[in-house]
Biotite code that builds the C-alpha atoms (Angstrom):
import biotite.structure as struc

atoms = struc.array([
    struc.Atom([-11.945, 8.820, -19.553], chain_id="A", res_id=1, res_name="UNK", atom_name="CA", element="C"),
    struc.Atom([-14.033, 11.490, -17.932], chain_id="A", res_id=2, res_name="UNK", atom_name="CA", element="C"),
    struc.Atom([-17.073, 9.371, -18.611], chain_id="A", res_id=3, res_name="UNK", atom_name="CA", element="C"),
    struc.Atom([-15.546, 6.493, -16.623], chain_id="A", res_id=4, res_name="UNK", atom_name="CA", element="C"),
    struc.Atom([-14.599, 8.697, -13.698], chain_id="A", res_id=5, res_name="UNK", atom_name="CA", element="C"),
    struc.Atom([-15.166, 12.397, -13.129], chain_id="A", res_id=6, res_name="UNK", atom_name="CA", element="C"),
    struc.Atom([-11.986, 12.298, -11.045], chain_id="A", res_id=7, res_name="UNK", atom_name="CA", element="C"),
    struc.Atom([-9.859, 11.770, -14.161], chain_id="A", res_id=8, res_name="UNK", atom_name="CA", element="C"),
    struc.Atom([-8.750, 14.725, -16.302], chain_id="A", res_id=9, res_name="UNK", atom_name="CA", element="C"),
    struc.Atom([-6.471, 14.647, -19.311], chain_id="A", res_id=10, res_name="UNK", atom_name="CA", element="C"),
    struc.Atom([-4.220, 16.982, -21.234], chain_id="A", res_id=11, res_name="UNK", atom_name="CA", element="C"),
    struc.Atom([-2.742, 16.272, -24.691], chain_id="A", res_id=12, res_name="UNK", atom_name="CA", element="C"),
    struc.Atom([0.622, 17.783, -25.529], chain_id="A", res_id=13, res_name="UNK", atom_name="CA", element="C"),
    struc.Atom([2.127, 17.869, -29.033], chain_id="A", res_id=14, res_name="UNK", atom_name="CA", element="C"),
    struc.Atom([5.590, 16.423, -28.409], chain_id="A", res_id=15, res_name="UNK", atom_name="CA", element="C"),
    struc.Atom([7.282, 18.232, -31.341], chain_id="A", res_id=16, res_name="UNK", atom_name="CA", element="C"),
    struc.Atom([5.915, 21.600, -30.241], chain_id="A", res_id=17, res_name="UNK", atom_name="CA", element="C"),
    struc.Atom([7.107, 21.174, -26.650], chain_id="A", res_id=18, res_name="UNK", atom_name="CA", element="C"),
    struc.Atom([10.549, 19.538, -26.846], chain_id="A", res_id=19, res_name="UNK", atom_name="CA", element="C"),
    struc.Atom([11.366, 20.431, -23.241], chain_id="A", res_id=20, res_name="UNK", atom_name="CA", element="C"),
    struc.Atom([8.383, 18.373, -22.041], chain_id="A", res_id=21, res_name="UNK", atom_name="CA", element="C"),
    struc.Atom([9.197, 15.570, -24.425], chain_id="A", res_id=22, res_name="UNK", atom_name="CA", element="C"),
    struc.Atom([12.732, 15.429, -22.987], chain_id="A", res_id=23, res_name="UNK", atom_name="CA", element="C"),
    struc.Atom([11.562, 15.740, -19.393], chain_id="A", res_id=24, res_name="UNK", atom_name="CA", element="C"),
    struc.Atom([9.167, 12.815, -19.817], chain_id="A", res_id=25, res_name="UNK", atom_name="CA", element="C"),
    struc.Atom([11.551, 10.840, -22.041], chain_id="A", res_id=26, res_name="UNK", atom_name="CA", element="C"),
    struc.Atom([9.094, 10.496, -24.931], chain_id="A", res_id=27, res_name="UNK", atom_name="CA", element="C"),
    struc.Atom([10.419, 8.008, -27.415], chain_id="A", res_id=28, res_name="UNK", atom_name="CA", element="C"),
    struc.Atom([7.088, 6.874, -28.944], chain_id="A", res_id=29, res_name="UNK", atom_name="CA", element="C"),
    struc.Atom([3.547, 8.264, -29.157], chain_id="A", res_id=30, res_name="UNK", atom_name="CA", element="C"),
    struc.Atom([1.122, 8.176, -27.665], chain_id="A", res_id=31, res_name="UNK", atom_name="CA", element="C"),
    struc.Atom([2.832, 8.384, -24.273], chain_id="A", res_id=32, res_name="UNK", atom_name="CA", element="C"),
    struc.Atom([0.586, 8.469, -21.230], chain_id="A", res_id=33, res_name="UNK", atom_name="CA", element="C"),
    struc.Atom([1.841, 9.739, -17.890], chain_id="A", res_id=34, res_name="UNK", atom_name="CA", element="C"),
    struc.Atom([-0.415, 9.448, -14.875], chain_id="A", res_id=35, res_name="UNK", atom_name="CA", element="C"),
    struc.Atom([0.340, 11.497, -11.772], chain_id="A", res_id=36, res_name="UNK", atom_name="CA", element="C"),
    struc.Atom([4.033, 11.451, -12.709], chain_id="A", res_id=37, res_name="UNK", atom_name="CA", element="C"),
    struc.Atom([4.292, 7.836, -11.520], chain_id="A", res_id=38, res_name="UNK", atom_name="CA", element="C"),
    struc.Atom([2.631, 5.561, -14.060], chain_id="A", res_id=39, res_name="UNK", atom_name="CA", element="C"),
    struc.Atom([3.798, 5.640, -17.680], chain_id="A", res_id=40, res_name="UNK", atom_name="CA", element="C"),
    struc.Atom([3.115, 3.639, -20.815], chain_id="A", res_id=41, res_name="UNK", atom_name="CA", element="C"),
    struc.Atom([3.806, 4.219, -24.506], chain_id="A", res_id=42, res_name="UNK", atom_name="CA", element="C"),
    struc.Atom([2.101, 3.088, -27.674], chain_id="A", res_id=43, res_name="UNK", atom_name="CA", element="C"),
    struc.Atom([-1.502, 2.604, -28.607], chain_id="A", res_id=44, res_name="UNK", atom_name="CA", element="C"),
    struc.Atom([-3.474, 0.157, -26.502], chain_id="A", res_id=45, res_name="UNK", atom_name="CA", element="C"),
    struc.Atom([-6.860, -1.303, -27.282], chain_id="A", res_id=46, res_name="UNK", atom_name="CA", element="C"),
    struc.Atom([-9.540, 0.763, -25.518], chain_id="A", res_id=47, res_name="UNK", atom_name="CA", element="C"),
    struc.Atom([-10.385, -1.806, -22.827], chain_id="A", res_id=48, res_name="UNK", atom_name="CA", element="C"),
    struc.Atom([-6.711, -2.166, -21.852], chain_id="A", res_id=49, res_name="UNK", atom_name="CA", element="C"),
    struc.Atom([-6.137, 1.601, -21.897], chain_id="A", res_id=50, res_name="UNK", atom_name="CA", element="C"),
    struc.Atom([-9.169, 2.243, -19.730], chain_id="A", res_id=51, res_name="UNK", atom_name="CA", element="C"),
    struc.Atom([-8.142, -0.484, -17.297], chain_id="A", res_id=52, res_name="UNK", atom_name="CA", element="C"),
    struc.Atom([-4.632, 0.993, -16.972], chain_id="A", res_id=53, res_name="UNK", atom_name="CA", element="C"),
    struc.Atom([-5.964, 4.472, -16.348], chain_id="A", res_id=54, res_name="UNK", atom_name="CA", element="C"),
    struc.Atom([-8.547, 3.333, -13.800], chain_id="A", res_id=55, res_name="UNK", atom_name="CA", element="C"),
    struc.Atom([-5.983, 1.240, -11.899], chain_id="A", res_id=56, res_name="UNK", atom_name="CA", element="C"),
    struc.Atom([-3.580, 4.199, -11.789], chain_id="A", res_id=57, res_name="UNK", atom_name="CA", element="C"),
    struc.Atom([-6.408, 6.431, -10.531], chain_id="A", res_id=58, res_name="UNK", atom_name="CA", element="C"),
    struc.Atom([-7.317, 3.953, -7.785], chain_id="A", res_id=59, res_name="UNK", atom_name="CA", element="C"),
    struc.Atom([-10.689, 3.203, -9.296], chain_id="A", res_id=60, res_name="UNK", atom_name="CA", element="C"),
    struc.Atom([-12.164, -0.301, -9.073], chain_id="A", res_id=61, res_name="UNK", atom_name="CA", element="C"),
    struc.Atom([-11.922, -2.153, -12.377], chain_id="A", res_id=62, res_name="UNK", atom_name="CA", element="C"),
    struc.Atom([-14.965, -4.203, -13.395], chain_id="A", res_id=63, res_name="UNK", atom_name="CA", element="C"),
    struc.Atom([-13.904, -7.598, -14.689], chain_id="A", res_id=64, res_name="UNK", atom_name="CA", element="C"),
    struc.Atom([-15.477, -9.004, -17.873], chain_id="A", res_id=65, res_name="UNK", atom_name="CA", element="C"),
])
């Protein structure tokens, strides 16, 4: 993600080691991605779809094709 945009940073949390965060973010499946506390999605996505979702949430233009 950082390669696509230097404005994007990421943190990975082990859900079982931080149950309070898991509960706060209503984690029911992994991976769960939360972007700026407003965009959320769960489950593995193919890389192009994942990158598109992250860039759209970050307000970056998405190249089609």
